[in-house]
C-alpha positions, 0 to 999 in steps of 0.5 A, spaced: 096 856 228 100 861 231 100 861 239 099 868 243 102 868 250 099 873 254 104 876 259 101 877 267 101 884 268 102 886 275 100 892 276 104 897 282 100 898 288 100 906 289 106 909 294 101 914 298 098 908 303 105 906 305 106 914 305 101 915 309 103 909 315 109 912 315 107 919 316 102 917 322 108 913 325 112 919 325 105 924 328 105 918 333 112 918 335 112 927 335 106 927 339 109 922 345 116 925 345 111 932 346 108 928 352 114 926 355 116 933 355 110 936 358 110 931 363 117 933 365 116 940 365 110 939 369 114 934 375 120 940 375 114 945 376 111 940 382 118 939 385 120 948 384 112 949 387 114 944 394 121 946 394 119 954 394 113 953 399 107 955 394 105 948 393 104 943 400 101 936 396 101 933 404 098 939 408 092 936 413 086 937 413 084 942 418 077 939 421 082 933 423 088 937 425 085 944 428 091 947 430 096 950 425 104 952 427 110 955 424 118 954 427 122 959 425 130 960 425 133 966 425 135 966 417 128 970 416 130 976 421 124 979 424 117 976 425 111 980 424 107 977 428 101 980 426 101 977 420 102 970 424 096 971 427 092 974 421 094 967 417 091 963 422 098 960 425 096 958 432 102 957 435 110 958 433 116 956 436 123 960 435 129 956 434 133 959 441 141 955 441 144 950 438 150 946 442 154 950 448 155 956 445 150 958 439 145 963 440 140 965 434 142 972 432 134 973 431 131 970 437 132 975 443 128 980 438 123 975 436 122 972 443 120 979 446 115 981 441 112 975 441 110 976 448 105 981 446 102 976 441 096 972 441 101 966 438 103 962 443 110 961 442 116 956 444 123 955 444 127 950 440 135 948 442 139 945 437 142 938 440 149 937 439 150 930 441 158 931 442 157 936 447 155 936 455 149 936 457 148 941 462 152 946 459 148 946 453 142 947 458 145 953 461 145 955 454 138 955 452 136 957 459 141 963 458 137 964 452 130 964 454 130 967 461 128 964 468 121 963 467 116 960 462 110 962 464 104 963 458 110 959 453 110 953 451 114 947 453 121 947 450 122 943 444 130 939 443 132 938 436 135 930 436 133 929 429 140 927 425 143 928 418 147 923 414 154 926 418 151 925 424 148 918 423 155 915 421 160 919 426 156 920 433 157 916 439 153 910 440 146 912 442 147 910 450 152 915 451 148 921 447 142 919 451 146 921 458 149 928 455 141 928 453 138 926 460 143 932 463 140 937 458 132 934 459 133 934 468 136 940 467 130 943 464 125 940 468 128 942 475 129 949 472 122 950 468 118 944 472 116 941 465 118 936 460 120 938 454 118 935 446 123 931 442 123 934 435 125 927 430 123 923 425 126 916 422 132 912 424 136 913 430 133 919 433 127 916 434 131 910 437 134 915 442 127 917 443 123 911 444 128 906 449 131 912 452 126 917 453 119 914 452 114 918 456 116 925 451 112 928 447 114 927 440 115 932 435 115 928 429 119 930 422 115 927 416 114 931 409 110 925 405 104 923 410 102 923 416 106 919 421 106 913 422 113 911 425 111 912 432 104 914 435 105 918 441 106 925 437 104 931 439 106 935 433 107 933 426 111 937 422 109 936 415 113 941 411 120 945 412 119 949 406 113 953 408 112 959 404 113 964 409 110 973 408 110 973 416 118 975 417 122 981 414 127 977 409 122 976 402 125 969 400 125 967 407 122 960 409 119 956 416 117 949 418 110 948 418 107 943 423 100 941 425 096 938 431 091 934 433 090 937 440 085 942 440 088 946 446 095 947 447 099 945 453 102 953 455 106 953 462 
């Protein structure tokens, strides 16, 4: 009797499921890459909108901070005070002088025109940490005039950039020069100025040597937490500004919890 051997037949699997799995993985990889690209584009757009002042993500609530302000330097040229009033801006500060001899080129005209506006205005001096305080005060006084009647109290910008933080004199020496400036303004106008500062050495200078002076706190990310005694909050330095002559001009945006401004 002849023995018959049966060969087992192994059926080959169809390649279609493997192809579908491979195709699915490719689609998921492509989708993940597209999502990453979209997220990156959205991030870039957000940064651009913030830099251009179109979108200010940390703009404070009007009910909690009823007063709005703007701070200008000379880069924007002439200010349209009528547009400023209609833009619900309650007060404005103008950069007047810097150091012992520099004056803002647009300050004189803007300062004069501001006197006829309902927007309350004040003047800012950019403090030079290496220069004599009395000489800086004379420069400021010569620019703003002998009287500040109807104006806001002056402001002194003591913010420090990276280079100044590394190379400036010790704080006790800077404090002497700043005290000379503050004293000269107090004797001239009968008021004490506001100090503009953020975190770091400038805040230490303000807190340790001038604890009684009000603070204009610079904080672009959130409400200032580094100091309790602040009068103004500068929540953006890139405010989109249609109130000035130059089309690309910007201004710093301010807010205050006070319901009434301190006018001299």
